[in-house]
N, C-alpha and C positions, 0 to 999 in steps of 0.2 A: 057824126055828131060834132058840134063846134065846142071847143074848150079854150080856155085862156092859154096863151103861149107858154106860161110858166109850167104847165103840166108836161108839155112836150120836152121842154128843157130838162125838167126833173127826170123824166123817163129816159131820155137820151143818155144821161149821165148816171143812171142807176141810183138816184137819190130817193130813198124811201120817204114817205110822208112823216114818219117818226123822226128820221134823221133831220129833216127840214124843220120840224117843229121844236126840236131840242133846245136850240139857243134862243127861242123867242117867247117861251112860256105860253105857247098856244097848243091846242090839241091837234093831232093829225086829222081829226074829223073836221076841225075848223078849216084847215088847209084844203081838204078834199072838197068841202062845200064851195070854197072860194074858187077852186080850179074849174068847177062845173057850172058856176053861175053864168047867167046870160048877160047880166049887166056888169059894168065896170065897177070894181070895188072902190071904197072910199080912199082918199089920199093916205089916211092913217094905215089902212089895211095894206095898201100898195107898199108903203114904206116898211111895214113889218115883214112882208114877203121878201123885199129886197135885202133887208137885214138878215133874214134867215138864209138866203142864198150866200151872202157874204160870210156868214158863220160857217157854213158847210165848206166853202172854198178854203177858208183859213184852216179849218180842222183837217181837211184832206191834204192841204199843202204841208202841214206839219207832219202828218203821217207819212206822206210821200218822201219828205226829206229824211225821216228816220229810216225808212226802207232803203233809200239810196245809200245812206251812211253805213247801215249794216251790210248791204250788198257789197259795197266797195271793200269793207273790212274782211269779208268772207268769200269773195268770188273765187279766189284761188283754192279754196278748201271746201267747196260746196258738196263734194262727194265723199268727204270723210264721214265715217259712221259715228254717230253720237246718240245718246239716249233721247228718246222722243220727249219733247217739251223742255229739254235741257237749255238753260240760258245760253245765249250766244256770247 
């Protein structure tokens, strides 16, 4: 089956349709239909999808920086016992 490259990119990086749809005020169904269409989407739709990927990248970058910061603070004490869910 032929699909738009955006689908393979999304799947390769474990991006859900819901995550992709979050920042663009579109439904995950809209994105799903767009991925599987035979024809090339309108320029507006293409720009919307590009913006969606940029939103995911920015969001994940922020989360990754937070993980890195927490890891660096706690890497020497990772095996200390604490209460589950206790703030770091």
